C-alpha positions in Angstrom: 127.5 121.6 93.9 126.1 118.2 94.9 122.9 118.3 97.1 123.5 116.0 100.1 119.9 115.0 100.2 119.9 113.6 96.7 123.3 111.8 97.3 121.8 110.0 100.2 119.0 108.6 98.0 121.4 106.8 95.6 121.3 103.0 95.8 124.1 101.3 97.6 126.2 99.3 95.1 125.4 95.6 95.4 122.2 96.2 97.3 119.1 94.9 95.7 116.4 97.6 95.4 112.8 96.6 96.3 110.4 96.6 93.3 108.5 99.8 93.0 105.1 98.1 93.7 106.4 97.1 97.1 106.0 100.7 98.2 102.3 100.6 97.3 101.3 97.2 98.5 102.8 94.4 100.6 102.2 90.9 99.5 103.5 87.9 101.3 105.6 85.3 99.5 102.5 83.0 99.5 100.3 85.8 98.1 102.8 86.4 95.3 102.9 82.7 94.6 99.1 82.7 94.5 98.9 85.6 92.0 101.4 83.9 89.8 99.3 80.7 89.8 96.2 82.7 89.1 98.0 84.4 86.2 98.7 80.9 84.8 95.0 80.3 84.7 94.8 77.7 87.5 91.6 77.1 89.3 91.4 77.4 93.1 91.6 73.6 93.6 94.7 73.5 91.3 96.3 76.3 93.2 95.6 74.5 96.5 97.2 71.3 95.1 100.2 73.1 93.7 100.8 74.9 97.0 100.1 71.8 99.1 97.4 73.5 101.1 93.6 73.0 101.5 91.1 74.6 99.2 90.0 76.9 102.0 93.6 78.1 102.5 94.0 78.8 98.8 90.8 80.8 98.8 92.1 82.7 101.8 95.3 83.6 100.0 93.2 84.7 97.0 90.9 86.8 99.2 94.0 88.5 100.8 95.4 89.3 97.3 92.1 90.8 96.2 91.9 92.9 99.3 95.4 94.2 99.1 95.3 94.9 95.4 91.8 96.4 95.7 90.5 94.0 93.0 87.0 92.9 92.5 87.8 89.5 91.0 90.7 87.2 90.6 91.0 88.3 86.9 91.1 91.9 88.0 93.8 91.1 90.5 95.9 89.5 87.8 95.4 92.5 85.6 96.5 94.8 88.4 99.5 92.5 89.1 100.6 92.8 85.5 100.3 96.5 85.4 102.3 96.9 88.7 105.0 94.4 87.5 104.3 91.9 90.2 103.9 89.2 87.5 105.1 89.4 83.9 
């Protein structure tokens, strides 16, 4: 016998499932871009130039990433992002 509660949890064909880490933490597209650039080893000024924003705005995005991932440093944030599958 099929349990109706488990059947309702099956993904709909053709629907894209959200990554597992999205259930734990919500990062904006800009924050995801920021963590990718950090993972490439870019400095804050290089991140700002690549994103087309001011240095202060790039630092703001990094600060948000650190807070949301509960990281102490940018390096720690990249490490967490790799473990969670946010970057690969």
